[in-house]
C-alpha positions as CSV (number, residue, x, y, z in Angstrom):
1,M,120.3,127.8,121.9
2,R,119.6,128.2,118.2
3,L,117.0,125.5,118.3
4,L,115.3,127.1,121.3
5,L,115.2,130.5,119.6
6,S,113.8,129.1,116.4
7,A,111.2,127.1,118.3
8,A,110.2,130.1,120.2
9,L,109.8,132.0,117.0
10,A,107.6,129.2,115.7
11,V,105.5,129.3,118.8
12,A,105.2,133.1,118.5
13,L,104.0,132.7,114.9
14,C,101.5,130.1,115.9
15,G,100.2,132.4,118.5
16,L,99.2,135.0,115.8
17,S,95.9,133.2,115.3
18,G,95.0,133.8,118.9
19,A,95.7,137.5,118.6
20,R,93.4,138.2,115.7
21,D,90.6,140.7,116.0
22,D,87.4,138.7,116.7
23,K,85.3,141.4,115.1
24,K,87.3,141.3,111.9
25,D,87.0,137.5,111.9
26,E,83.2,137.8,112.1
27,K,83.2,139.8,108.8
28,Q,85.4,137.3,107.0
29,T,84.1,134.5,104.8
30,P,85.1,130.9,105.7
31,G,87.4,131.0,102.6
32,E,89.1,134.2,103.8
33,K,89.5,132.7,107.3
34,L,91.1,129.5,105.8
35,K,93.6,131.6,103.7
36,G,94.6,133.4,106.9
37,L,95.0,130.2,108.7
38,Q,97.1,128.7,105.9
39,K,99.3,131.8,105.8
40,E,100.0,131.5,109.5
41,F,100.9,127.9,109.2
42,T,103.2,128.5,106.3
43,E,105.1,131.3,108.2
44,A,105.5,129.0,111.3
45,Q,106.5,126.1,109.1
46,Q,109.2,128.1,107.4
47,S,110.8,128.9,110.8
48,I,110.9,125.2,111.8
49,V,112.2,124.1,108.4
50,K,115.0,126.7,108.8
51,T,115.8,125.3,112.2
52,F,115.9,121.8,110.9
53,R,118.3,122.7,108.0
54,E,120.6,124.5,110.4
55,A,120.6,121.7,113.0
56,K,124.0,120.3,113.8
57,T,123.1,117.1,115.6
58,D,120.5,114.4,115.2
59,E,119.0,115.4,118.5
60,E,118.4,118.9,117.2
61,K,116.9,117.6,114.0
62,Q,114.5,115.3,115.9
63,A,113.5,118.2,118.1
64,A,112.7,120.3,115.1
65,F,110.7,117.5,113.5
66,A,108.8,117.1,116.8
67,K,107.9,120.8,116.6
68,Y,106.7,120.4,113.1
69,R,104.4,117.5,114.1
70,E,103.1,119.7,117.0
71,L,102.5,122.5,114.5
72,G,100.6,120.3,112.1
73,A,98.4,118.9,114.9
74,K,97.7,122.4,116.2
75,Y,96.6,123.8,112.8
76,A,94.7,120.6,112.0
77,E,92.5,121.3,115.0
78,K,92.0,124.9,113.9
79,A,91.2,123.9,110.4
80,L,88.7,121.3,111.5
81,A,87.0,123.8,113.8
82,L,86.7,126.2,110.9
83,A,85.2,123.5,108.7
84,T,82.6,122.7,111.2
85,E,81.5,126.3,111.5
86,S,79.8,126.2,108.1
87,P,79.7,122.6,107.0
88,K,78.0,123.3,103.6
89,D,80.3,126.2,102.6
90,P,82.7,125.2,99.8
91,A,85.6,126.4,102.0
92,S,84.5,123.8,104.6
93,Y,85.7,121.0,102.3
94,D,89.1,122.7,101.8
95,A,89.5,123.3,105.5
96,A,88.7,119.7,106.3
97,V,91.2,118.4,103.7
98,F,93.8,120.8,105.1
99,A,93.2,119.3,108.6
100,F,93.4,115.8,107.2
101,Q,96.7,116.5,105.4
102,M,98.2,118.0,108.6
103,A,97.3,115.1,110.9
104,N,96.1,112.1,108.9
105,D,97.7,109.7,111.3
106,S,96.0,111.2,114.4
107,P,92.6,111.3,116.0
108,V,92.2,114.8,114.6
109,G,92.9,113.5,111.1
110,A,90.4,110.7,111.6
111,K,87.7,113.3,112.6
112,A,88.5,115.3,109.6
113,G,88.1,112.3,107.4
114,D,84.7,111.4,109.0
115,F,83.6,115.0,108.5
116,I,84.4,114.9,104.8
117,V,82.6,111.6,104.4
118,A,79.5,113.0,106.2
119,N,79.3,116.4,104.6
120,H,81.2,116.3,101.2
121,A,80.8,112.8,99.8
122,D,79.4,114.3,96.6
123,N,82.2,116.8,96.0
124,P,83.9,116.0,92.6
125,K,87.2,117.4,94.0
126,L,87.2,114.5,96.4
127,K,88.3,111.8,93.9
128,A,91.7,113.4,93.6
129,M,92.2,113.0,97.4
130,L,91.2,109.4,97.9
131,G,94.7,108.0,97.4
132,M,95.8,110.0,100.5
133,F,92.7,108.8,102.4
134,A,93.5,105.2,101.7
135,G,96.7,105.3,103.8
136,G,95.1,107.0,106.8
137,P,93.5,105.5,109.9
138,G,90.3,103.6,109.0
139,G,91.1,104.3,105.3
140,E,89.4,101.3,103.8
141,K,86.2,101.9,105.8
142,M,86.2,105.5,104.6
143,L,86.6,104.5,101.0
144,Q,83.8,101.8,101.2
145,T,81.5,104.4,102.8
146,L,82.2,106.9,100.1
147,H,81.6,104.4,97.4
148,D,78.3,103.4,98.9
149,K,77.1,106.9,99.9
150,S,78.3,109.3,97.1
151,T,76.2,110.1,94.1
152,D,79.2,111.4,92.1
153,K,80.4,108.7,89.7
154,G,83.9,110.0,89.9
155,V,84.1,109.7,93.6
156,K,82.4,106.3,93.6
157,G,84.8,105.0,91.0
158,A,88.0,106.4,92.6
159,A,86.9,105.0,96.0
160,L,86.5,101.5,94.6
161,Y,89.7,101.8,92.7
162,H,91.7,102.7,95.8
163,L,90.0,99.8,97.7
164,A,91.2,97.4,94.9
165,A,94.7,99.0,95.0
166,A,94.9,98.3,98.8
167,K,94.1,94.7,98.1
168,V,97.0,94.5,95.7
169,E,99.4,95.8,98.3
170,A,98.1,93.2,100.8
171,V,99.2,90.4,98.5
172,D,102.9,90.7,99.4
173,N,102.1,90.4,103.1
174,A,99.9,87.3,102.8
175,K,101.6,83.9,103.4
176,G,100.8,80.3,102.3
177,E,97.2,79.6,101.3
178,K,96.3,83.2,102.3
179,H,98.6,84.5,99.6
180,A,96.6,82.7,96.8
181,A,93.3,83.9,98.3
182,A,94.6,87.5,98.6
183,F,95.9,87.4,95.0
184,K,92.5,86.2,93.7
185,E,90.6,88.8,95.7
186,A,92.8,91.7,94.4
187,E,92.6,90.5,90.8
188,T,88.7,90.2,91.0
189,A,88.5,93.7,92.6
190,L,90.6,95.2,89.8
191,H,88.5,93.7,87.1
192,K,85.3,94.8,88.8
193,V,86.3,98.5,89.1
194,A,87.6,98.5,85.5
195,K,84.3,97.2,84.2
196,E,82.1,99.5,86.3
197,Y,84.1,102.7,86.2
198,G,86.7,102.3,83.5
199,D,85.9,105.7,81.9
200,V,86.3,107.7,85.1
201,E,89.4,109.9,85.1
202,M,91.7,110.4,88.1
203,P,95.1,112.1,88.5
204,G,97.8,109.6,87.3
205,R,101.2,108.9,88.7
206,R,102.7,112.0,87.1
207,G,99.7,114.2,87.7
208,A,98.2,113.9,84.2
209,P,94.6,112.6,84.0
210,E,94.3,108.9,83.6
211,T,91.3,106.7,83.3
212,I,90.6,104.0,85.9
213,A,90.9,101.4,83.1
214,K,94.4,102.6,82.4
215,A,95.3,102.7,86.1
216,V,94.0,99.1,86.5
217,E,96.3,98.0,83.7
218,G,99.2,99.2,85.8
219,Q,97.9,97.5,89.0
220,L,97.5,94.2,87.1
221,F,101.0,94.4,85.9
222,F,102.2,95.1,89.5
223,L,100.1,92.1,90.7
224,N,101.3,89.7,88.1
225,N,105.0,90.7,88.0
226,L,106.1,92.6,91.1
227,T,104.5,90.7,94.0
228,V,106.1,87.9,96.1
229,G,106.2,84.7,94.1
230,K,106.6,86.3,90.7
231,V,109.8,86.5,88.6
232,L,111.0,90.1,88.6
233,P,111.0,91.2,85.0
234,D,114.0,92.8,83.3
235,S,114.1,96.6,83.0
236,A,117.2,97.9,81.3
237,C,119.4,100.5,82.9
238,E,123.1,101.1,83.3
239,D,125.8,100.7,85.9
240,I,128.0,103.6,87.0
241,D,130.4,102.9,84.1
242,G,127.6,103.2,81.6
243,K,127.3,99.5,80.8
244,K,123.8,98.2,80.1
245,V,122.6,95.9,82.8
246,K,119.5,93.9,83.7
247,I,118.4,91.8,86.7
248,S,118.4,88.5,84.8
249,D,122.2,88.7,84.5
250,Y,122.3,87.4,88.0
251,R,120.5,84.2,87.7
252,G,122.1,81.5,90.0
253,K,122.6,84.0,92.8
254,V,120.5,85.4,95.6
255,V,120.0,89.1,94.9
256,V,119.0,92.1,97.0
257,L,117.9,94.9,94.8
258,D,117.8,98.1,96.8
259,I,116.1,101.0,94.9
260,W,117.2,104.2,96.7
261,A,118.5,107.7,96.2
262,T,121.2,109.8,97.8
263,W,118.7,112.3,99.2
264,C,116.7,109.6,101.0
265,G,117.4,109.6,104.7
266,P,116.1,106.1,105.6
267,C,118.1,104.8,102.6
268,K,121.4,106.3,103.8
269,A,120.7,105.1,107.4
270,M,120.8,101.5,106.1
271,I,124.3,101.7,104.5
272,P,126.3,100.6,107.6
273,H,124.2,97.5,108.0
274,E,124.3,96.7,104.3
275,R,128.1,97.0,104.3
276,E,128.3,94.4,107.1
277,L,125.9,92.1,105.2
278,V,128.0,92.3,102.0
279,K,131.2,91.7,103.9
280,K,129.8,88.7,105.7
281,L,128.6,87.1,102.4
282,A,131.6,87.9,100.3
283,E,132.2,84.2,99.4
284,K,128.6,83.3,98.9
285,P,126.5,83.2,95.7
286,F,125.0,86.5,96.6
287,V,125.0,90.0,95.1
288,F,123.8,93.3,96.5
289,I,122.6,95.8,93.9
290,S,121.8,99.5,94.8
291,L,119.8,101.1,92.0
292,S,119.9,104.9,92.3
293,A,116.9,107.1,91.4
294,D,119.1,110.3,91.5
295,D,118.5,112.6,88.6
296,E,122.2,112.9,87.8
297,K,124.6,109.9,87.7
298,E,127.4,112.3,88.9
299,T,125.5,112.8,92.1
300,L,125.7,109.0,92.8
301,V,129.3,108.8,91.8
302,K,130.4,111.6,94.1
303,F,128.3,110.1,97.0
304,I,129.9,106.7,96.9
305,E,133.4,108.3,96.6
306,K,132.8,109.7,100.1
307,E,130.6,106.9,101.5
308,P,132.1,103.4,101.2
309,M,129.5,101.2,99.5
310,P,131.5,98.2,98.1
311,W,128.9,96.5,96.0
312,T,127.2,96.8,92.6
313,H,125.7,100.1,91.7
314,W,123.1,100.9,89.0
315,W,121.6,104.2,87.9
316,N,118.0,104.4,86.7
317,G,118.7,107.2,84.1
318,K,116.8,110.3,83.4
319,E,114.1,108.7,81.3
320,K,112.0,105.6,81.9
321,G,113.8,102.8,83.8
322,P,113.2,100.4,86.6
323,V,111.9,103.1,89.0
324,S,109.0,103.6,86.5
325,D,108.7,100.0,85.3
326,Y,108.7,98.6,88.8
327,K,106.1,101.1,89.9
328,V,108.2,102.4,92.8
329,R,106.1,104.4,95.2
330,F,108.6,105.0,98.1
331,F,112.3,104.8,98.9
332,P,113.9,102.5,99.7
333,T,112.0,99.8,97.8
334,I,113.7,96.4,98.3
335,Y,113.4,93.2,96.4
336,V,115.0,89.9,97.6
337,L,115.2,87.4,94.8
338,D,116.1,83.7,94.9
339,D,118.6,82.2,92.4
340,K,115.9,81.8,89.8
341,G,115.0,85.5,90.0
342,V,111.7,84.9,91.9
343,I,110.7,87.6,94.4
344,R,110.7,85.9,97.8
345,F,110.7,88.9,100.1
346,K,110.0,92.6,99.7
347,N,110.9,95.7,101.7
348,V,112.8,93.9,104.5
349,R,115.5,95.8,106.4
350,G,118.1,95.1,109.0
351,E,118.0,91.7,110.6
352,E,114.9,90.8,108.7
353,M,116.8,91.3,105.4
354,D,119.7,89.2,106.8
355,K,117.4,86.3,107.7
356,A,115.7,86.4,104.3
357,V,119.0,86.2,102.4
358,E,120.3,83.5,104.7
359,E,117.2,81.4,104.1
360,L,117.5,81.7,100.3
361,L,121.2,80.9,100.4
362,K,120.5,77.6,102.1
363,G,118.3,76.7,99.1
364,V,121.2,77.5,96.7
365,K,123.6,75.4,98.8
366,A,121.2,72.4,98.9
367,K,120.9,72.4,95.1
368,G,124.6,72.6,94.7
């Protein structure tokens, strides 16, 4: 009942836009209309978020999440319609970006992206958004079009950089001969963008301005140290007892390094399966390491006191640590290493993780 009432309230809030005075709208600038639209969305969003937080069951949470997606799709359509009213108005760009953010994995999001490319390719503000575009539908095509079409050096450089970054991510998924070709292609693309646009500044990982040349250095480190086939480098941190630890301490064993946080839902959902895997391989040359990105070690300690996780636990620390050194972009980030410390699989879960570990353990047994 609580969910239905909250959803009804959200719908009522969404309906405010339909009840506005048309004559008043005619007098508003596109920017004023956008602010009104964003305010409506925020009010409706807050209602759904409250419902989600008060949900007692997974079904209620899923229903609230579905309402949130519906809300995003609805307001994405409204924002895109507003953008198309006055395509050359500065607010048109902001409205289209808002639409893309609300529904970047839907046809509406794709239309918003196409609209931005067609009407705002020279907007300098665009270079800060291209990382988001890269992950959307048709992202690489959009980036290539922007690089070719834009007359703004910043936009052109940022587009080419994110195209190169996408090639780096593709390296891990390439197998056999394709892996070597993908690695070379990514390396060449990085050097090209550094040479042509190295002085262009973009928002860095922590929001501070960073030149493309500097960003490329980080991508090259990732390519040469953190992709499949490379030995995972050491990055010092500590275990829950405060002892300094590093990944090379476990040479001779197959290792799963699970970089997670107690606030990460998908991470916590994996715990029962991980528990079974650790139990099954208790007598094998295998170690499972969970590296927490929580801000406070006490948060981790209290969590594992309540949730049985009978394996090795590390804490990243408050300052620079593996989360930074390994360029972690999402949680969980998972590395599966062979007995020599070489990365053989990345971001595998469930049965896929089990198969990866079992395959590597056969290699250890054969050597023994």
